[in-house]
TORKOL-4160 file (C-alpha; in steps of 0.2 Angstrom, whole numbers, padded with zeros to 4 digits, m for minus):
378
<pt num="1" X="0050" Y="0127" Z="m0050"/>
<pt num="2" X="0045" Y="0146" Z="m0051"/>
<pt num="3" X="0026" Y="0148" Z="m0055"/>
<pt num="4" X="0023" Y="0161" Z="m0068"/>
<pt num="5" X="0006" Y="0155" Z="m0073"/>
<pt num="6" X="m0008" Y="0169" Z="m0075"/>
<pt num="7" X="m0026" Y="0170" Z="m0081"/>
<pt num="8" X="m0036" Y="0183" Z="m0091"/>
<pt num="9" X="m0054" Y="0186" Z="m0087"/>
<pt num="10" X="m0066" Y="0192" Z="m0100"/>
<pt num="11" X="m0085" Y="0196" Z="m0103"/>
<pt num="12" X="m0096" Y="0193" Z="m0117"/>
<pt num="13" X="m0102" Y="0210" Z="m0124"/>
<pt num="14" X="m0111" Y="0217" Z="m0139"/>
<pt num="15" X="m0100" Y="0217" Z="m0155"/>
<pt num="16" X="m0090" Y="0233" Z="m0157"/>
<pt num="17" X="m0075" Y="0240" Z="m0165"/>
<pt num="18" X="m0064" Y="0238" Z="m0149"/>
<pt num="19" X="m0070" Y="0220" Z="m0146"/>
<pt num="20" X="m0075" Y="0212" Z="m0163"/>
<pt num="21" X="m0075" Y="0195" Z="m0154"/>
<pt num="22" X="m0088" Y="0201" Z="m0142"/>
<pt num="23" X="m0076" Y="0197" Z="m0128"/>
<pt num="24" X="m0070" Y="0211" Z="m0117"/>
<pt num="25" X="m0055" Y="0208" Z="m0105"/>
<pt num="26" X="m0059" Y="0214" Z="m0087"/>
<pt num="27" X="m0050" Y="0215" Z="m0070"/>
<pt num="28" X="m0064" Y="0207" Z="m0060"/>
<pt num="29" X="m0082" Y="0203" Z="m0059"/>
<pt num="30" X="m0092" Y="0216" Z="m0049"/>
<pt num="31" X="m0097" Y="0208" Z="m0032"/>
<pt num="32" X="m0115" Y="0212" Z="m0034"/>
<pt num="33" X="m0117" Y="0207" Z="m0052"/>
<pt num="34" X="m0127" Y="0191" Z="m0056"/>
<pt num="35" X="m0118" Y="0181" Z="m0069"/>
<pt num="36" X="m0111" Y="0165" Z="m0076"/>
<pt num="37" X="m0092" Y="0162" Z="m0075"/>
<pt num="38" X="m0087" Y="0149" Z="m0088"/>
<pt num="39" X="m0072" Y="0139" Z="m0084"/>
<pt num="40" X="m0066" Y="0130" Z="m0100"/>
<pt num="41" X="m0055" Y="0115" Z="m0103"/>
<pt num="42" X="m0036" Y="0117" Z="m0104"/>
<pt num="43" X="m0036" Y="0122" Z="m0123"/>
<pt num="44" X="m0043" Y="0139" Z="m0119"/>
<pt num="45" X="m0026" Y="0147" Z="m0121"/>
<pt num="46" X="m0031" Y="0163" Z="m0130"/>
<pt num="47" X="m0045" Y="0175" Z="m0131"/>
<pt num="48" X="m0053" Y="0167" Z="m0146"/>
<pt num="49" X="m0055" Y="0150" Z="m0137"/>
<pt num="50" X="m0060" Y="0158" Z="m0121"/>
<pt num="51" X="m0074" Y="0168" Z="m0130"/>
<pt num="52" X="m0079" Y="0152" Z="m0140"/>
<pt num="53" X="m0083" Y="0143" Z="m0123"/>
<pt num="54" X="m0092" Y="0158" Z="m0116"/>
<pt num="55" X="m0102" Y="0159" Z="m0132"/>
<pt num="56" X="m0108" Y="0141" Z="m0130"/>
<pt num="57" X="m0113" Y="0145" Z="m0113"/>
<pt num="58" X="m0123" Y="0160" Z="m0118"/>
<pt num="59" X="m0132" Y="0150" Z="m0132"/>
<pt num="60" X="m0137" Y="0138" Z="m0119"/>
<pt num="61" X="m0147" Y="0151" Z="m0110"/>
<pt num="62" X="m0165" Y="0153" Z="m0116"/>
<pt num="63" X="m0165" Y="0172" Z="m0113"/>
<pt num="64" X="m0149" Y="0183" Z="m0110"/>
<pt num="65" X="m0154" Y="0187" Z="m0092"/>
<pt num="66" X="m0137" Y="0188" Z="m0085"/>
<pt num="67" X="m0120" Y="0191" Z="m0093"/>
<pt num="68" X="m0107" Y="0177" Z="m0096"/>
<pt num="69" X="m0088" Y="0178" Z="m0091"/>
<pt num="70" X="m0075" Y="0166" Z="m0096"/>
<pt num="71" X="m0056" Y="0164" Z="m0094"/>
<pt num="72" X="m0040" Y="0162" Z="m0104"/>
<pt num="73" X="m0027" Y="0151" Z="m0097"/>
<pt num="74" X="m0008" Y="0155" Z="m0097"/>
<pt num="75" X="0000" Y="0140" Z="m0089"/>
<pt num="76" X="0017" Y="0146" Z="m0093"/>
<pt num="77" X="0029" Y="0132" Z="m0088"/>
<pt num="78" X="0016" Y="0122" Z="m0078"/>
<pt num="79" X="0009" Y="0106" Z="m0084"/>
<pt num="80" X="m0010" Y="0107" Z="m0082"/>
<pt num="81" X="m0011" Y="0088" Z="m0082"/>
<pt num="82" X="0001" Y="0087" Z="m0067"/>
<pt num="83" X="m0009" Y="0100" Z="m0058"/>
<pt num="84" X="m0025" Y="0089" Z="m0061"/>
<pt num="85" X="m0017" Y="0073" Z="m0055"/>
<pt num="86" X="m0011" Y="0082" Z="m0040"/>
<pt num="87" X="m0028" Y="0087" Z="m0034"/>
<pt num="88" X="m0035" Y="0069" Z="m0037"/>
<pt num="89" X="m0020" Y="0062" Z="m0028"/>
<pt num="90" X="m0024" Y="0073" Z="m0013"/>
<pt num="91" X="m0040" Y="0063" Z="m0011"/>
<pt num="92" X="m0032" Y="0047" Z="m0017"/>
<pt num="93" X="m0043" Y="0046" Z="m0033"/>
<pt num="94" X="m0029" Y="0047" Z="m0046"/>
<pt num="95" X="m0027" Y="0035" Z="m0060"/>
<pt num="96" X="m0012" Y="0024" Z="m0056"/>
<pt num="97" X="m0010" Y="0020" Z="m0074"/>
<pt num="98" X="m0006" Y="0038" Z="m0079"/>
<pt num="99" X="0012" Y="0043" Z="m0079"/>
<pt num="100" X="0008" Y="0061" Z="m0072"/>
<pt num="101" X="0002" Y="0053" Z="m0055"/>
<pt num="102" X="0019" Y="0046" Z="m0053"/>
<pt num="103" X="0027" Y="0063" Z="m0055"/>
<pt num="104" X="0016" Y="0071" Z="m0041"/>
<pt num="105" X="0026" Y="0075" Z="m0026"/>
<pt num="106" X="0018" Y="0077" Z="m0008"/>
<pt num="107" X="0019" Y="0096" Z="m0009"/>
<pt num="108" X="0010" Y="0096" Z="m0026"/>
<pt num="109" X="m0006" Y="0089" Z="m0018"/>
<pt num="110" X="m0009" Y="0105" Z="m0008"/>
<pt num="111" X="m0001" Y="0118" Z="m0020"/>
<pt num="112" X="m0013" Y="0130" Z="m0028"/>
<pt num="113" X="m0006" Y="0138" Z="m0044"/>
<pt num="114" X="m0004" Y="0157" Z="m0046"/>
<pt num="115" X="m0017" Y="0158" Z="m0060"/>
<pt num="116" X="m0030" Y="0151" Z="m0049"/>
<pt num="117" X="m0026" Y="0162" Z="m0035"/>
<pt num="118" X="m0027" Y="0177" Z="m0047"/>
<pt num="119" X="m0044" Y="0171" Z="m0052"/>
<pt num="120" X="m0050" Y="0169" Z="m0034"/>
<pt num="121" X="m0046" Y="0187" Z="m0031"/>
<pt num="122" X="m0056" Y="0192" Z="m0047"/>
<pt num="123" X="m0071" Y="0182" Z="m0043"/>
<pt num="124" X="m0075" Y="0175" Z="m0026"/>
<pt num="125" X="m0065" Y="0186" Z="m0014"/>
<pt num="126" X="m0074" Y="0202" Z="m0017"/>
<pt num="127" X="m0091" Y="0194" Z="m0013"/>
<pt num="128" X="m0086" Y="0191" Z="0004"/>
<pt num="129" X="m0079" Y="0208" Z="0008"/>
<pt num="130" X="m0085" Y="0227" Z="0008"/>
<pt num="131" X="m0076" Y="0241" Z="0000"/>
<pt num="132" X="m0064" Y="0242" Z="0015"/>
<pt num="133" X="m0060" Y="0224" Z="0014"/>
<pt num="134" X="m0070" Y="0219" Z="0030"/>
<pt num="135" X="m0081" Y="0204" Z="0029"/>
<pt num="136" X="m0099" Y="0207" Z="0025"/>
<pt num="137" X="m0114" Y="0200" Z="0035"/>
<pt num="138" X="m0117" Y="0182" Z="0031"/>
<pt num="139" X="m0133" Y="0185" Z="0023"/>
<pt num="140" X="m0125" Y="0197" Z="0011"/>
<pt num="141" X="m0111" Y="0185" Z="0007"/>
<pt num="142" X="m0124" Y="0171" Z="0004"/>
<pt num="143" X="m0134" Y="0183" Z="m0008"/>
<pt num="144" X="m0119" Y="0188" Z="m0018"/>
<pt num="145" X="m0113" Y="0170" Z="m0019"/>
<pt num="146" X="m0130" Y="0164" Z="m0026"/>
<pt num="147" X="m0128" Y="0177" Z="m0040"/>
<pt num="148" X="m0112" Y="0168" Z="m0046"/>
<pt num="149" X="m0114" Y="0152" Z="m0056"/>
<pt num="150" X="m0099" Y="0142" Z="m0062"/>
<pt num="151" X="m0101" Y="0132" Z="m0078"/>
<pt num="152" X="m0085" Y="0121" Z="m0080"/>
<pt num="153" X="m0079" Y="0109" Z="m0093"/>
<pt num="154" X="m0065" Y="0096" Z="m0090"/>
<pt num="155" X="m0050" Y="0106" Z="m0082"/>
<pt num="156" X="m0062" Y="0119" Z="m0077"/>
<pt num="157" X="m0069" Y="0107" Z="m0064"/>
<pt num="158" X="m0051" Y="0106" Z="m0057"/>
<pt num="159" X="m0050" Y="0125" Z="m0056"/>
<pt num="160" X="m0066" Y="0126" Z="m0047"/>
<pt num="161" X="m0061" Y="0113" Z="m0034"/>
<pt num="162" X="m0045" Y="0124" Z="m0031"/>
<pt num="163" X="m0055" Y="0139" Z="m0030"/>
<pt num="164" X="m0065" Y="0130" Z="m0016"/>
<pt num="165" X="m0049" Y="0126" Z="m0007"/>
<pt num="166" X="m0045" Y="0145" Z="m0007"/>
<pt num="167" X="m0062" Y="0150" Z="m0001"/>
<pt num="168" X="m0061" Y="0138" Z="0013"/>
<pt num="169" X="m0045" Y="0146" Z="0020"/>
<pt num="170" X="m0052" Y="0163" Z="0016"/>
<pt num="171" X="m0068" Y="0160" Z="0026"/>
<pt num="172" X="m0057" Y="0155" Z="0041"/>
<pt num="173" X="m0046" Y="0170" Z="0039"/>
<pt num="174" X="m0061" Y="0181" Z="0039"/>
<pt num="175" X="m0067" Y="0173" Z="0056"/>
<pt num="176" X="m0083" Y="0164" Z="0050"/>
<pt num="177" X="m0087" Y="0149" Z="0062"/>
<pt num="178" X="m0087" Y="0132" Z="0055"/>
<pt num="179" X="m0106" Y="0131" Z="0053"/>
<pt num="180" X="m0106" Y="0148" Z="0043"/>
<pt num="181" X="m0091" Y="0142" Z="0032"/>
<pt num="182" X="m0101" Y="0126" Z="0027"/>
<pt num="183" X="m0117" Y="0137" Z="0024"/>
<pt num="184" X="m0108" Y="0149" Z="0013"/>
<pt num="185" X="m0098" Y="0136" Z="0003"/>
<pt num="186" X="m0115" Y="0128" Z="m0001"/>
<pt num="187" X="m0121" Y="0144" Z="m0009"/>
<pt num="188" X="m0108" Y="0142" Z="m0022"/>
<pt num="189" X="m0115" Y="0133" Z="m0037"/>
<pt num="190" X="m0105" Y="0123" Z="m0049"/>
<pt num="191" X="m0111" Y="0114" Z="m0065"/>
<pt num="192" X="m0097" Y="0102" Z="m0071"/>
<pt num="193" X="m0097" Y="0094" Z="m0088"/>
<pt num="194" X="m0085" Y="0079" Z="m0091"/>
<pt num="195" X="m0077" Y="0083" Z="m0075"/>
<pt num="196" X="m0060" Y="0078" Z="m0069"/>
<pt num="197" X="m0061" Y="0083" Z="m0051"/>
<pt num="198" X="m0063" Y="0072" Z="m0036"/>
<pt num="199" X="m0079" Y="0064" Z="m0032"/>
<pt num="200" X="m0088" Y="0066" Z="m0016"/>
<pt num="201" X="m0076" Y="0079" Z="m0009"/>
<pt num="202" X="m0084" Y="0096" Z="m0013"/>
<pt num="203" X="m0092" Y="0107" Z="0000"/>
<pt num="204" X="m0100" Y="0118" Z="m0013"/>
<pt num="205" X="m0117" Y="0113" Z="m0022"/>
<pt num="206" X="m0110" Y="0104" Z="m0037"/>
<pt num="207" X="m0119" Y="0096" Z="m0052"/>
<pt num="208" X="m0109" Y="0084" Z="m0062"/>
<pt num="209" X="m0113" Y="0077" Z="m0080"/>
<pt num="210" X="m0103" Y="0063" Z="m0086"/>
<pt num="211" X="m0103" Y="0049" Z="m0098"/>
<pt num="212" X="m0096" Y="0032" Z="m0093"/>
<pt num="213" X="m0089" Y="0031" Z="m0111"/>
<pt num="214" X="m0079" Y="0046" Z="m0108"/>
<pt num="215" X="m0061" Y="0039" Z="m0104"/>
<pt num="216" X="m0055" Y="0056" Z="m0098"/>
<pt num="217" X="m0069" Y="0059" Z="m0085"/>
<pt num="218" X="m0068" Y="0041" Z="m0079"/>
<pt num="219" X="m0050" Y="0042" Z="m0076"/>
<pt num="220" X="m0055" Y="0048" Z="m0059"/>
<pt num="221" X="m0053" Y="0033" Z="m0048"/>
<pt num="222" X="m0065" Y="0028" Z="m0034"/>
<pt num="223" X="m0072" Y="0011" Z="m0029"/>
<pt num="224" X="m0089" Y="0017" Z="m0036"/>
<pt num="225" X="m0083" Y="0022" Z="m0053"/>
<pt num="226" X="m0073" Y="0006" Z="m0054"/>
<pt num="227" X="m0088" Y="m0004" Z="m0050"/>
<pt num="228" X="m0098" Y="0004" Z="m0064"/>
<pt num="229" X="m0085" Y="0003" Z="m0077"/>
<pt num="230" X="m0083" Y="m0016" Z="m0073"/>
<pt num="231" X="m0101" Y="m0019" Z="m0074"/>
<pt num="232" X="m0101" Y="m0009" Z="m0090"/>
<pt num="233" X="m0088" Y="m0019" Z="m0098"/>
<pt num="234" X="m0097" Y="m0035" Z="m0093"/>
<pt num="235" X="m0113" Y="m0028" Z="m0101"/>
<pt num="236" X="m0103" Y="m0025" Z="m0117"/>
<pt num="237" X="m0096" Y="m0042" Z="m0117"/>
<pt num="238" X="m0114" Y="m0049" Z="m0114"/>
<pt num="239" X="m0120" Y="m0039" Z="m0129"/>
<pt num="240" X="m0106" Y="m0045" Z="m0140"/>
<pt num="241" X="m0110" Y="m0064" Z="m0136"/>
<pt num="242" X="m0128" Y="m0063" Z="m0134"/>
<pt num="243" X="m0131" Y="m0075" Z="m0148"/>
<pt num="244" X="m0121" Y="m0088" Z="m0139"/>
<pt num="245" X="m0129" Y="m0087" Z="m0122"/>
<pt num="246" X="m0141" Y="m0101" Z="m0118"/>
<pt num="247" X="m0160" Y="m0098" Z="m0115"/>
<pt num="248" X="m0158" Y="m0104" Z="m0097"/>
<pt num="249" X="m0144" Y="m0092" Z="m0094"/>
<pt num="250" X="m0155" Y="m0077" Z="m0101"/>
<pt num="251" X="m0169" Y="m0081" Z="m0089"/>
<pt num="252" X="m0158" Y="m0081" Z="m0073"/>
<pt num="253" X="m0159" Y="m0066" Z="m0061"/>
<pt num="254" X="m0141" Y="m0062" Z="m0063"/>
<pt num="255" X="m0144" Y="m0050" Z="m0077"/>
<pt num="256" X="m0130" Y="m0040" Z="m0085"/>
<pt num="257" X="m0127" Y="m0022" Z="m0080"/>
<pt num="258" X="m0136" Y="m0008" Z="m0090"/>
<pt num="259" X="m0137" Y="0010" Z="m0086"/>
<pt num="260" X="m0147" Y="0023" Z="m0095"/>
<pt num="261" X="m0150" Y="0041" Z="m0088"/>
<pt num="262" X="m0146" Y="0040" Z="m0070"/>
<pt num="263" X="m0142" Y="0050" Z="m0054"/>
<pt num="264" X="m0130" Y="0047" Z="m0040"/>
<pt num="265" X="m0128" Y="0057" Z="m0024"/>
<pt num="266" X="m0111" Y="0054" Z="m0016"/>
<pt num="267" X="m0114" Y="0068" Z="m0003"/>
<pt num="268" X="m0129" Y="0080" Z="0000"/>
<pt num="269" X="m0119" Y="0093" Z="m0009"/>
<pt num="270" X="m0115" Y="0084" Z="m0025"/>
<pt num="271" X="m0126" Y="0077" Z="m0038"/>
<pt num="272" X="m0120" Y="0067" Z="m0053"/>
<pt num="273" X="m0130" Y="0064" Z="m0068"/>
<pt num="274" X="m0123" Y="0050" Z="m0078"/>
<pt num="275" X="m0126" Y="0039" Z="m0094"/>
<pt num="276" X="m0118" Y="0024" Z="m0101"/>
<pt num="277" X="m0115" Y="0033" Z="m0118"/>
<pt num="278" X="m0121" Y="0049" Z="m0126"/>
<pt num="279" X="m0118" Y="0042" Z="m0144"/>
<pt num="280" X="m0119" Y="0025" Z="m0151"/>
<pt num="281" X="m0104" Y="0014" Z="m0151"/>
<pt num="282" X="m0102" Y="0016" Z="m0170"/>
<pt num="283" X="m0100" Y="0034" Z="m0169"/>
<pt num="284" X="m0088" Y="0034" Z="m0155"/>
<pt num="285" X="m0077" Y="0022" Z="m0165"/>
<pt num="286" X="m0078" Y="0034" Z="m0180"/>
<pt num="287" X="m0061" Y="0043" Z="m0182"/>
<pt num="288" X="m0070" Y="0059" Z="m0186"/>
<pt num="289" X="m0078" Y="0059" Z="m0169"/>
<pt num="290" X="m0064" Y="0054" Z="m0159"/>
<pt num="291" X="m0066" Y="0059" Z="m0141"/>
<pt num="292" X="m0084" Y="0064" Z="m0144"/>
<pt num="293" X="m0090" Y="0058" Z="m0127"/>
<pt num="294" X="m0079" Y="0071" Z="m0119"/>
<pt num="295" X="m0084" Y="0086" Z="m0130"/>
<pt num="296" X="m0094" Y="0100" Z="m0121"/>
<pt num="297" X="m0105" Y="0103" Z="m0136"/>
<pt num="298" X="m0111" Y="0085" Z="m0134"/>
<pt num="299" X="m0120" Y="0091" Z="m0119"/>
<pt num="300" X="m0124" Y="0109" Z="m0123"/>
<pt num="301" X="m0131" Y="0107" Z="m0141"/>
<pt num="302" X="m0150" Y="0107" Z="m0141"/>
<pt num="303" X="m0152" Y="0097" Z="m0157"/>
<pt num="304" X="m0141" Y="0082" Z="m0162"/>
<pt num="305" X="m0148" Y="0069" Z="m0172"/>
<pt num="306" X="m0133" Y="0057" Z="m0168"/>
<pt num="307" X="m0136" Y="0057" Z="m0149"/>
<pt num="308" X="m0144" Y="0042" Z="m0141"/>
<pt num="309" X="m0160" Y="0044" Z="m0131"/>
<pt num="310" X="m0151" Y="0045" Z="m0115"/>
<pt num="311" X="m0139" Y="0057" Z="m0122"/>
<pt num="312" X="m0154" Y="0069" Z="m0127"/>
<pt num="313" X="m0160" Y="0067" Z="m0109"/>
<pt num="314" X="m0143" Y="0071" Z="m0102"/>
<pt num="315" X="m0142" Y="0086" Z="m0113"/>
<pt num="316" X="m0159" Y="0092" Z="m0108"/>
<pt num="317" X="m0156" Y="0091" Z="m0090"/>
<pt num="318" X="m0140" Y="0101" Z="m0092"/>
<pt num="319" X="m0148" Y="0115" Z="m0101"/>
<pt num="320" X="m0163" Y="0116" Z="m0090"/>
<pt num="321" X="m0152" Y="0116" Z="m0074"/>
<pt num="322" X="m0140" Y="0129" Z="m0080"/>
<pt num="323" X="m0155" Y="0140" Z="m0085"/>
<pt num="324" X="m0163" Y="0137" Z="m0068"/>
<pt num="325" X="m0147" Y="0142" Z="m0059"/>
<pt num="326" X="m0146" Y="0158" Z="m0070"/>
<pt num="327" X="m0163" Y="0163" Z="m0065"/>
<pt num="328" X="m0159" Y="0160" Z="m0047"/>
<pt num="329" X="m0144" Y="0171" Z="m0049"/>
<pt num="330" X="m0155" Y="0185" Z="m0056"/>
<pt num="331" X="m0167" Y="0183" Z="m0042"/>
<pt num="332" X="m0154" Y="0186" Z="m0030"/>
<pt num="333" X="m0152" Y="0204" Z="m0036"/>
<pt num="334" X="m0167" Y="0209" Z="m0025"/>
<pt num="335" X="m0165" Y="0197" Z="m0010"/>
<pt num="336" X="m0157" Y="0181" Z="m0004"/>
<pt num="337" X="m0165" Y="0167" Z="m0013"/>
<pt num="338" X="m0157" Y="0150" Z="m0009"/>
<pt num="339" X="m0157" Y="0137" Z="m0023"/>
<pt num="340" X="m0169" Y="0123" Z="m0018"/>
<pt num="341" X="m0166" Y="0104" Z="m0019"/>
<pt num="342" X="m0168" Y="0100" Z="m0037"/>
<pt num="343" X="m0182" Y="0087" Z="m0033"/>
<pt num="344" X="m0192" Y="0101" Z="m0025"/>
<pt num="345" X="m0190" Y="0113" Z="m0039"/>
<pt num="346" X="m0205" Y="0113" Z="m0050"/>
<pt num="347" X="m0196" Y="0120" Z="m0066"/>
<pt num="348" X="m0185" Y="0105" Z="m0066"/>
<pt num="349" X="m0199" Y="0092" Z="m0063"/>
<pt num="350" X="m0201" Y="0087" Z="m0082"/>
<pt num="351" X="m0182" Y="0084" Z="m0084"/>
<pt num="352" X="m0180" Y="0075" Z="m0068"/>
<pt num="353" X="m0195" Y="0063" Z="m0072"/>
<pt num="354" X="m0185" Y="0056" Z="m0086"/>
<pt num="355" X="m0172" Y="0049" Z="m0074"/>
<pt num="356" X="m0184" Y="0044" Z="m0060"/>
<pt num="357" X="m0187" Y="0026" Z="m0067"/>
<pt num="358" X="m0168" Y="0024" Z="m0070"/>
<pt num="359" X="m0161" Y="0030" Z="m0053"/>
<pt num="360" X="m0147" Y="0019" Z="m0049"/>
<pt num="361" X="m0140" Y="0014" Z="m0033"/>
<pt num="362" X="m0123" Y="0007" Z="m0031"/>
<pt num="363" X="m0130" Y="m0007" Z="m0020"/>
<pt num="364" X="m0140" Y="m0015" Z="m0035"/>
<pt num="365" X="m0150" Y="m0030" Z="m0036"/>
<pt num="366" X="m0136" Y="m0039" Z="m0045"/>
<pt num="367" X="m0124" Y="m0035" Z="m0030"/>
<pt num="368" X="m0136" Y="m0042" Z="m0017"/>
<pt num="369" X="m0138" Y="m0058" Z="m0028"/>
<pt num="370" X="m0119" Y="m0060" Z="m0029"/>
<pt num="371" X="m0117" Y="m0056" Z="m0010"/>
<pt num="372" X="m0131" Y="m0069" Z="m0005"/>
<pt num="373" X="m0122" Y="m0082" Z="m0016"/>
<pt num="374" X="m0106" Y="m0079" Z="m0007"/>
<pt num="375" X="m0114" Y="m0080" Z="0010"/>
<pt num="376" X="m0122" Y="m0097" Z="0006"/>
<pt num="377" X="m0106" Y="m0104" Z="0000"/>
<pt num="378" X="m0096" Y="m0100" Z="0016"/>
């Protein structure tokens, strides 16, 4: 099938007669400009929607220290859901219950759509090259990459993953050694909200924010995700039947699963912030709030009286992290300043302290208890 997909890049500007929406189309991002590139979900199919997402990112910043760009998708005859499942299938993390996975062909798994190739040339490619097209020194490339922050929602995380694939090949073509490739990829920073990209596979520095009540985001299938979802379901059944459970049963060590604001690190490059739910069950079931756990504003809005406590903690962490990355991008205007490990960053200390007591390992106390029981029965 011929690929006629395209992408339009735009920048948030001051309102004027030419750009009443405050969104100005542009051919590329200057390679030495610190900025945020907002990659929205699949519904950003016109300039108004692209601008709306950029505006939400802009409003998340405490101060407008760097500009915000966003994109408008033109998928043409491509099915973005098929492209999404193809990326997941590449890493064997697709949902076998979704019909799109069954339509994925082997060649689809490594195919990168035209619109993503266009975006790469507008954004990352120029940061690796000088005005003559030759590669820049590694320090210069690292500095430029640190000046670009990706803020992605849903399908935007898939686009970011494909941009990484293009950058991997580009770095090889430019002659960077393996160690230099790994180093430069790590200087790219992604903040993914409600992501649908593979888990534990990125070489960029990636921070993911996900609710385990978000059916779209949890369609990414890994053993770890499956385990959490299973324990979550058991916990919900426990709560529903708590009145029928005997006192002796409640006192046993085999307690039901419960997860508040938690952190996972599948790899040293990838950090996942997760909560059981951002909103109470009764709100999730309200028809007026259908899909609320997947909505970007659920994370970005500073004030929301309906959110759970853990939802507020998640939102605060997202906003603080994005602001810290924006400041780091700005700092790189003068000299290379690598972003530190988040637990060593003083400005994130307060936000991170709220999850310290809830840090959750996939090897939990429950798992050890169950394993010991199996061992003793053999």
